[in-house]
C-alpha positions, 0 to 999 in steps of 0.5 A: 500500500505504501508503494502506491502512496497510501498510508494508514491514518486509522486502524482500518483506513488508508489514504494518500497524503492529506486525503483523510475522511473528514466525516470519519475523523469528526466521529473519531475526534468526538465531534458533534453531528446530527442524524436525520431520519428514522433511528438516526443517532446524533451527538450534540452539546455533550449528549448522544441521542436518537430519533424513533427507529420504527418508521410509523413512530418516527413519522408521528414524531416528525408530525409533532415537531420532533419534540425533545421528549421523543428522543432516546438519550444515551447519557455519558458519565466520566468513565464512558467519556474516558473509555470512548476517548481511549478507544477513539484516540488509539484507533488513529495514527495520532494516538492517545494524547497523555497530556490531554488526559492529564488536563482532564485529571487522568494520569495513566500509569505506564503499568496500564500499557507496559506489556504492549510497549514491551511487545513493540505493539505500542510506542510512547513518544512526545506524550502520545501513546500510539499503536505500532506495527502489529499493534494495529491488529491487536488494537481491541485487546490493547485498549481493553487491557488499558481500560480494565487495568486503569478503571478499577483504580479510578474512583469517579463515583 
C-alpha cells in the first residue's frame, strides 16, 4: 500500500497524503453531528441521542415537531467519556494524547500499557501513546487491557 502512496491514518483506513475522511475523523475526534431520519443517532452539546427507529413512530414524531421528549438519550458519565476517548484516540495514527488526559485529571500509569510497549505493539513518544506495527491488529485487546487495568483504580463515583 505504501508503494502506491497510501498510508494508514486509522486502524482500518488508508489514504494518500492529506486525503483523510473528514466525516470519519469528526466521529473519531468526538465531534458533534446530527442524524436525520428514522433511528438516526446524533451527538450534540455533550449528549448522544436518537430519533424513533420504527418508521410509523418516527413519522408521528416528525408530525409533532420532533419534540425533545421523543428522543432516546444515551447519557455519558466520566468513565464512558474516558473509555470512548481511549478507544477513539488509539484507533488513529495520532494516538492517545497523555497530556490531554492529564488536563482532564487522568494520569495513566505506564503499568496500564507496559506489556504492549514491551511487545513493540505500542510506542510512547512526545506524550502520545500510539499503536505500532502489529499493534494495529491487536488494537481491541490493547485498549481493553488499558481500560480494565486503569478503571478499577479510578474512583469517579
